[in-house]
N, C-alpha and C positions, 0 to 999 in steps of 0.2 A: 233576035236572041244572039248574044255574044258567043263566038266560037269557043268551045272548051279547049283547055290546054291538053296536050298529050301527056302520058305518064312520064316520059323522059323530060319534058319541059317542066313539069311540076317538081320532079326530083332535083333538077338543075337549079330552079329558083329557090327551093328549100335549102340546098347546100350553100348557095350564094348568100342567102339570108343568115344562115348559121355562121358562116365565115365573117360576114359583116358585123353581126352581133358580137362575136368574140373579139373582133378588132376594136369595136367601140368600147366594149367593157375594159379591154386592156388599156386603151388610151384614157379612159375615164376612171381608172382604178383609184386615183387619189380622191375621187368623189364618193367612192363606195363607203368609206369609213364614216364621214359626216352624214350620209344618207341613212346608214344603219343606225347611227345614234339618234337621228331625227325620228326614224320609225319606232325605235324603242321608247323614246320619250312620249311620242304620240300614243303608243299602245298603253303605256302606264297611266297617262293623264286622261285617256278617253273614258274609262269608267267614272271618273270624277265628273267630267263634263256631262256625260249621259245622266248620271244621278241628279246633278243640279238642274239639268234641263227638264227632266221629268217631274221633279219635286217642286221646283220654283216656277214652272210654267213660263219660263222666259225664252226668248228666241235663242237658238243654238249659237248664233254668231256672237250675241252678247255674253252668253255663258262662257264660250271659248275665250273671249277677250278677258273676262274677269279672272277665270282660272289661270290663264296664261300669264297675265300681269302679276297675279298673286304668286305664281311659281317663280317668275323672274325676280320679283322683289325678295322672295325667300332666298333664292340662290345668291343674289347680290348681298343681302344682309349676312348670310353665312360666310360669303367670301370676304366681306369687310372684317368681320369678327375674326375669322381664321388668319387673315393677313396681319391684323394687329397683334394677335397672340403670337404668331410665328415671328413677327418682327421683334416683339419684346423678348421672347424666349431666345431668339438668335443673338440679340445683343448681350443678354445675360450669359449665354453659353460661350460666346466669343470671349467675353471678359474672363470667365472662369477658365476657359481653355488656355488663354494667354498666360494667366496667373499660374496655371499648372505647368505650362512649358517653362515659365521663368523659374519656377521652383526646381524643375528637373535640371535646368541649366545651372542653377546655383549649387544644387546638391551633388550632381553627378558629372557635369561637364566642365566645371571650372577648376576641378582638381584632378591630378593624374591618378590613373588606376594602377594599383599594385598587383601584378600578376607574377607569382613566383619571384617576388622581390625585385621585379623589373618594372620601373615606372613607364606607363604608357599614357601619352597625352590624348585625351578624347578628340582634340582638334585634328589628330591624324586620321581618325575614322570619320569625323563629322566636320569637314572644313567650314560649313555654314550651319550654325545651330538651328534647331527646330524653332526656337523662339524668334529667330530672325526670318525664318521662312514663313511661319504661320501668318503674320500680318499680311503678307502678300497674297496668301491663299484666301484670306478672309475679308478682302476688300469688298466694299458695297457693290462696286460694279461687277465683280466676279460673281457674287451671290445673285445679282440681278440677271446676269447672263445665264447662269445655271437655271434659274427659275423660268426665264424666258424660253430656254431651250426645251423645257418640259411642258409648256402650255401650247394650246392650239392657236394657230394663226387666226387673227381677228376676222379675216375674210371667211374662213371655214366656220367660225363661231356664228357669224351672221347667216351663213347658209343653213346651219342647224336650226337657228332661231326661226327664220322665215319658213323653212320647210316644215318644221314641227307645227307651226301655227296653221298652215294651210292643210296639213294632213288632219289636224283636229277639226278644222272648219268644214272641209269638203270631202272627207274620206268616203262618206256614203255615196256621193256623186261619182267620185273616182272609181270606187269599187263597181258600181253599176256600169260605168263606161267600159271597164275592163271586161266584165261579163258579157257585154254586148259584142265584143270581138270574137267570142267563142262561136264555133260552127253550130248550125242548127242541130238540135238534138243533144248537145253536150253541155248546155247551160246548167242543167240540173246537176250533172257530175261536177262541173266547176264549182258550183255553190257548195256541194257536199264536201269537196276537197278543201275548200276555203274554211268551212266550219271545223273540219277535223284539224287542220293546221292551227287555226286560231285557238282551239281547245288545248293543243299541245303547249303553245306559248303561255296561255293563261295558267295552266298547271305548273309550268316552269317557274313563273314569277311567284306563284303561291309557295312553291317549294323553296325558292330563294328567300322569300320573306320569313318562312319558318326557320331556315338555316341562320339567317342574320339575327333573329331574336335569340336563338339558342346560343350562338357564339357571343353575342353581346352579354347575355346572362352569365355565361361561364367566365367571361373576361372580368365582369364586374365582381362576381363572387370571389374569383381567384385573387383579384387585386385587393379586395377587402380583407381577405384572410391574411395575406402577407403584409398588409399595411401600406399599400401604395397610395399616396395622396391623390384625391380626385378619382377614386376607383369607379364611381358611377359614371363620371364623364368619359372615362376610357372605355367603359362598357358600351356606352352610346356610340362613341366613335368607332369601336370595333364592329358594332352592328351596321352602322352606316357605310363604312368603308369596306365591309366584307364583300360587297358586289364587285369590287375591283380585284378580286382574287388575290394573287400574291403581292401586288403592289400596295393596295390599301392596307392590309394587315401589317406589311413591313413598315409603312409609315407610322402606324399606331404603335407598333412595338418599339421603333426607334425613339419616338417622343416619350413613351413611358419609361424606357431605359434611361434617357437623359434626365427626366424628372427624378427617377430613383437615385441617380448618381449624385444629384445636388441637394436632395432633401432627406434621404434615408427613410427607414420604415417607421410607421407610427404605432406598430403593434409588436413587432419582433425585436428582441434584444440583439440586433446586429450592429456591432461597433463600426464596421467599415461600410461606407456608402458604396464602394466598388463591389463588395460581395453582395450587397442588396441589389445593386443594378444587375449583376449577373443572375441573381435569383429571379428578378422580374423578367429578364430576357428568357430564362429557361422556362418559367411558368407560361408566359404568353406564347412562346414558340411551341410548347407542348400542346396548348389548346389549338394552335393552327395545324399542327401535325394531326391531331385527333380529327379536326374538321376535314382536312384534305384527304386523309387516308380512309376514314370511316364514315363521318357524318354526311359529307357532301355526296359521295357515291350512293349511300343508303337512301337519303332523302330524295335525291333526283331519280333514283331507281324506282322508288315507290310512286313518285309523282308522274313519271313518264313511261313507266313499264319498260325499262331498259336495264340491261345487266350492269351492276355496279362497276365491274372491271372496265366496261366500255366507257363509262363516265370518267373514271380516273385516268385512263390512258388518253382519252380524247382531250381532256383539259391539260394534262401535262404536256402532251405533244403540241397543242396549240400555243401554250405559253412559250415553249422552246422555239417553235418555228415561225409563229405568226403574230405573237403579241397578246396583250391583255384583252383588247376588244374582240378578237376572234375567239379567244378562250371563253369570254363571257357568254357568247351565243352559240358555241359549237355544239353543245348538247341538244338544245331544241332544234338546231339546224339539222343535225343527224336524224333526229326522230321525224322531222318534217319531210326530209328527203326520203326517208324510209316509207312514209305514207304514200308519197307520189310514186316511188318505185313499185310499191305493192299494187297500186292502181294500174300502172302500166303493165305489170306482169299479168294480171288477170285479163286485161284487154288483149294482150298479145296472144294469149291462149284461148281467147273467145269465151271467157267466163264472166259472169256478172260480179263485179268487185264488191257490191254492197251485200249480196247474199253470202259471200265468203269473208266478209270483213271481220 
């Protein structure tokens, strides 16, 4: 029989392991984002895989491959369509913007301004006109660099794709392997905690789905009432991009405002496209304010049994300090950590956690 470690040795090894784990997490912090994305994608796609596996009576590996390839094909198709639309809209917007700048140049900058009967040349205030600056700012290589700066590195995308596939394929085996590391007598507790945490994330995504549907419906109805062309499309976009919190809705609002600026209203007698664009901006921004201040906290509160103020503060603080990805998962993470802390609390005071759950 192997000689047991003393208490001081066990504590020393535990402290060293904690320090080593913290160091490794810090060094691998760039990997945490892609791994979190992979876990979220696997969690979302897993019910589809399980349903198809049980109904179609096919091997799980084949079902995973089919679902995964279908998902990738859908993402690529959406990407191609979106890129084409953005490219066409960008070209049109650039042309319109340059024409507008040229009109400003001709109307306001080519003639002196009379202020108290004193002529003031605009070139004194604007040595280089906006019309001359704009083409430099709207070059294709500049637009490409901006787009490239906002996308994920190809290597990280590959990590997400491969990791998601293997999580879908072998999560059951990986889960059992992790449970096997638990000390004797604690496996049941580990499985119970796992089920509680999984239930939290399932309720969170169900709440997010309800929220996206409500926001998409409100956006479509609001756009139809004020006469925004493509109102239903913008409702669908608002529902899809709502998962990106402030970034996704901002993109949809920007596109809708640009469309309103160049098309005008189909129902309201608004002569100026600029006024209609401001109206679209105000209506869609009001819907987002309603969502962020009232809808999201209420829906997440009901789904996760957490106070609405905690939801609102956690999301706003995460957006300001850590970015969209952290804000996207901060609420279920807080609830999940609360479950684990509650379990530890009962264990520290030698109480049965499941009797007091």
